[in-house]
C-alpha positions in Angstrom: 7.1 -11.1 2.5 3.9 -10.6 4.8 2.1 -13.3 6.7 -1.7 -13.8 8.5 -2.4 -17.2 10.6 -5.5 -19.0 10.3 -7.4 -17.5 13.7 -6.1 -13.4 12.4 -7.8 -14.3 9.1 -10.7 -15.8 10.6 -10.6 -13.2 13.2 -10.7 -10.7 10.5 -13.2 -12.3 8.2 -15.4 -12.1 11.3 -15.2 -8.3 11.5 -15.8 -8.0 8.2 -13.2 -6.3 7.1 -12.7 -5.0 3.5 -10.2 -8.5 2.1 -10.0 -10.5 -0.5 -9.6 -13.7 -0.2 -8.0 -16.7 -3.4 -7.4 -20.0 -2.9 -4.8 -20.9 -6.2 -4.6 -24.4 -5.7 -5.8 -26.7 -8.6 -9.5 -27.3 -8.8 -10.0 -30.7 -7.9 -8.7 -29.1 -5.0 -10.8 -26.4 -4.5 -14.0 -29.0 -5.1 -12.8 -30.8 -2.5 -12.7 -28.6 0.5 -12.8 -24.6 0.4 -13.8 -22.1 2.7 -15.4 -20.2 0.0 -12.0 -17.8 -1.3 -13.0 -17.1 -4.9 -10.3 -19.5 -7.1 -8.3 -18.7 -9.1 -5.5 -21.2 -10.2 -1.9 -20.6 -9.8 -1.2 -21.9 -13.2 -4.1 -18.5 -14.2 -2.9 -15.9 -11.7 -1.2 -13.7 -13.7 -3.6 -14.1 -16.6 -6.3 -12.8 -14.1 -4.4 -9.8 -12.5 -7.5 -7.4 -12.8 -9.1 -9.9 -10.6 -6.9 -9.0 -8.1 -7.5 -6.3 -5.8 -5.1 -3.2 -5.4 -7.5 -1.7 -2.2 -7.8 -3.6 -0.4 -5.3 -6.2 2.0 -5.3 -10.3 -0.6 -5.4 -13.1 1.2 -3.5 -15.6 -0.7 -4.0 -19.6 -0.1 -3.6 -22.5 -0.6 -3.1 -26.9 0.7 0.0 -25.6 3.5 1.6 -22.1 2.7 4.0 -23.0 -0.4 2.6 -22.3 -3.0 1.1 -19.6 -2.2 4.2 -17.4 -0.3 5.9 -18.2 -3.9 2.8 -16.7 -5.6 2.7 -13.3 -2.9 6.6 -13.3 -3.4 5.6 -13.1 -7.7 3.3 -10.2 -7.1 5.2 -8.2 -5.0 8.0 -7.9 -8.4 4.4 -7.0 -10.6 3.9 -4.0 -7.8 1.3 -5.5 -5.1 2.1 -5.1 -2.3 -1.1 -5.4 -0.9 -1.4 -9.3 -0.6 -0.8 -11.7 2.3 0.3 -15.3 2.4 -1.8 -17.7 4.7 0.7 -19.5 6.9 -0.5 -23.5 7.2 -3.5 -22.8 3.7 -5.5 -25.2 4.4 -4.7 -27.9 6.4 -4.2 -24.9 9.2 -7.8 -23.6 8.7 -9.3 -27.1 8.9 -6.5 -27.4 12.3 -7.2 -25.1 14.3 -10.7 -23.3 12.6 -13.6 -25.4 11.5 -12.1 -29.4 11.8 -15.1 -30.9 9.7 -13.0 -28.9 6.2 -11.6 -32.5 5.5 -7.3 -32.6 5.0 -5.5 -34.7 2.2 
């Protein structure tokens, strides 16, 4: 499984790399705080495979990296070789990149 750190993701966002970032947390979590990623809750991913790019890197994140890790593995089984887990999730983003993103 491929992984990316929050600092590496920030560099890619800042340099306008062609990536897709998907937040798989529940709606209430996303509404509380987010980093502007596309929101597809974990339970809806398999019904929305058409929304997941196959042409560019797709970074998947959750709160701390556990759910997104499982989702990356599930997508890899379905032939996605471009999915990447964000290590530490939004908690790491808040700690290392933007402390205005609230922790919960």
